[in-house]
Structure formats: structure tokens, C-alpha cells
N, C-alpha and C positions, 0 to 999 in steps of 0.2 A: 504494500500500500504506500502510495506516494505521500510524503509529508512536505507540503510547500507552505512556507511562512512568508508573507509579504508585509514589509514595513515601509510606511511613508513618513518621512521626516519633514517637519515644517520649522523653519527658523528664519532668522535675518542673516544676511551675508556677514560673515566674520564670526559667527557663533560656533563654528566647527561641526555643523551637521553633516557636511560632505565627508569630512574626515571620520566622524563617528560611524557613518553608514559604511564606509570602506573598512574600518577596523572591525566592526561587527561581522562583515562579510569574510574578512580574513580569518577571524576566529572560527567561523563555520568551516572554512576550508581546512584549517588545522585539525578539525574533528572529522575529516573525510566526508564533508558534505559539499554540495554544489552551491554556487553562489552567483549573484549579480549585485553590483552596487553602481549606482549612477546618479549624477546630479541633474537637476532641471533648472537651469538659469541661463541668462544671457549676460550682457555686459552691465549687470547690476552694480550699483555703488554700495559701499559698506552700509549695512542697515536695511537694505531692501529685502522684501520677503523672497525666500527661495524654498525649493523642495529638493529632497534627495530620496532615493529609493534603495531598498535592500531586499533581495530575494534569497532565501535559504531553502534548500531542498535535499531530501535524501536520494533523489534521482536526478538525472540531467534535466536542466531547465530548458524548455523548448520555446518559451515565449520571450520576446525581446521588445518590450514596450514599457511605458510608464505604468505604475501600479494604480489601478482605478478602484479596486475593492480590497483595501488593505485589511489584514487581520490585526495589525498594530499601527497606531498613529502616535508619533512622538512629537511634541511641540516644545521647542526650546525657548520660546518667548511668548508669554501669555498675552502680550499686546496684540498678537496675531489673531486672537479669538474674535476681535472686533472687525477684522478686515478680511479674513479668510475663513471659509467653511471647512475647518479642519476635520470635521466628522463626515464629510462628504464621502459616500461610498463605503464607509466602514462596515464590515460584516456585523451581523446581529450578535454574534458571540465575540466581538472584537474587544480590544483593549486600547484605551487612549491614555497616554502618560504625558503630563503637562508640568512644565517648570513654573510653579506658582506657589504662593503662600496661602492661597484660597483653599478651603477644605473641599475634598472631592464631591461631597453632596451638593455644594453650591455650584461647582463647575458642571456637574451633571445637569442640574436644573437650567443653567445658562445655555448649555449646548443642546438641551432637549434630546438627549439620546435615550434609547430604550433601556429598561432596567437590566436587560441581558448583557449590555456593554459594561465592562469594568472600567471605572475611571480612577486613575491614580495620579496623585499630586506629590511633588517634592520641590523644596526650595533649592533647586540646583544652582541658581545664581548666587544665593547666599553661601551655599557650600563651597562653590568655586572661589568666591571672594575670600572666604576663611582659609581655604587650603592652598590654592595656587596663586592667590592674590590678584586674580584677574577674572572678570565676568565672562568667562568662556565656559558655558554650562554643559558642553558635550560629554565629557567623561562622567560627571555625576549622573547625567541622564542615562548613560549606558548601565551604571550601577542600578538605577531604578528599573530599567528594562530587564536586567538579569533577575532581579527579585520578583518582579510582577509576571513576567512571561517565560523566564527560563530558557530562552532560545539559544543562548550560548553559555559556555562554561566560564565561570569567574576566573579561575587560575589561568586558563588559556588566554582569555581576554587581557588580563594584567600582563602576561608575558609578552604578548604582541604590542600592547600599549607601550611597555618599556622599550621594546625594540624600535618602535616608531619614534618615540620621544628622544631616544639616545642619539639620534641623528642630529638633533639640534640643541638638546639640553643635557644637563648633568643629572646625577642621581638625586639631588635635592628636588628637582622638578618632577622626576619620576615618582618619588615617594609622595610628594604632594598630590599628584594625580591619583595614585593608588588610594590615598586617604580620602579623596573626594568620591571615588567609586564606592568605597566601603561605607562612608557616611550616608550617601544617597540610598544604598542598599538597605541600611538600617532605618532611615527616616521616611522613606516613601510610605504614603497612606493610600488605601484603596477603598472605594465604595462601589 
């Protein structure tokens, strides 16, 4: 039986959604799964809304298009809730994970999603500011994704994250990012 998971990422340019989509896909590859990761943006300026997509499957992926009916939606900036229909096409048994301080029950009401959709919230920006000292919420959001959906393995993700970060940063930044992933994993709330 094929197990295909489709993830759509919503963010503003510069928040790391494209990088997170790629590293989540690489984590699936390390677990001998098939993957796709792709951005959808043009010549946007910093802060403009963007999308990225990740597909993970136990069998070869034969489709090559943007994801229209995601199982998981990840929103790195809650200000997008006012300008983008982030729940568009979300499967009835889907999960939406949002970087916000708002409780999941309030977010559910604002998005008007069915009760069968799980809504998860985490203050990824606050966590990023505390740990890596920059408002780049992508790694904490992956920590929340791992806790809520379990689509990739935490140890494998952290290993690949360290490998990617070591190209530009030292161990201190790697440790800070690991801490951000762990905190989001612990602090995410679901309704």
C-alpha cells in the first residue's frame, strides 16, 4: 500500500520555508523513502508570501505538480491567515500547524475548518528568537511537524540539519537550532 504524504508550506520570503521543505525531504530520503521538494515563487522581495511543497512516499512518486490537496499545511507567519486561504484544499483528516501565540481552538474557529482537521499552534518565532537569536521560524516548525505528524525521524532530521548548517555556521548555531527543534516539539499544542 502506497503511503504518500503531501505538505504545503506557507511563509514570507526569508523565513526559511524552502529550506525546511528541502531538509524534511532529505530526511525522508535518508529513511529510504521517495521525495519531492519544490518552491513556488517568482522574483518576490523579502517578506512577500511564498509557498513550498514537500512530497514523501514509500513508493516512487509519479506526479510532478504543485500540491493542491495537502495532508499537512505549515504556516510560518500567522499574518498570512488574513491574506491567504491556507486551508484551501486541505484533506478532511489533515493537519494544519501554525506559528502563532493564539490557542488552536481560536485558530480553528478563525479558519473555519472541520473538527476532523487537527490544528496545532506553536510560538516558533518566539522560540527562534530565544534560541538562535533570529526570527527564522523554520527549524522550530519542523520540530512541531515531527511531534504532530511524525512524518520524519527526529534524530535523522537533526543530523541532516547539522550537516546543512555546518556549511555556513559553527557548532554554536547548530546547537541553537537543535534547541529550537526540541522546544517546539515540547511546546506545540493541538486541538
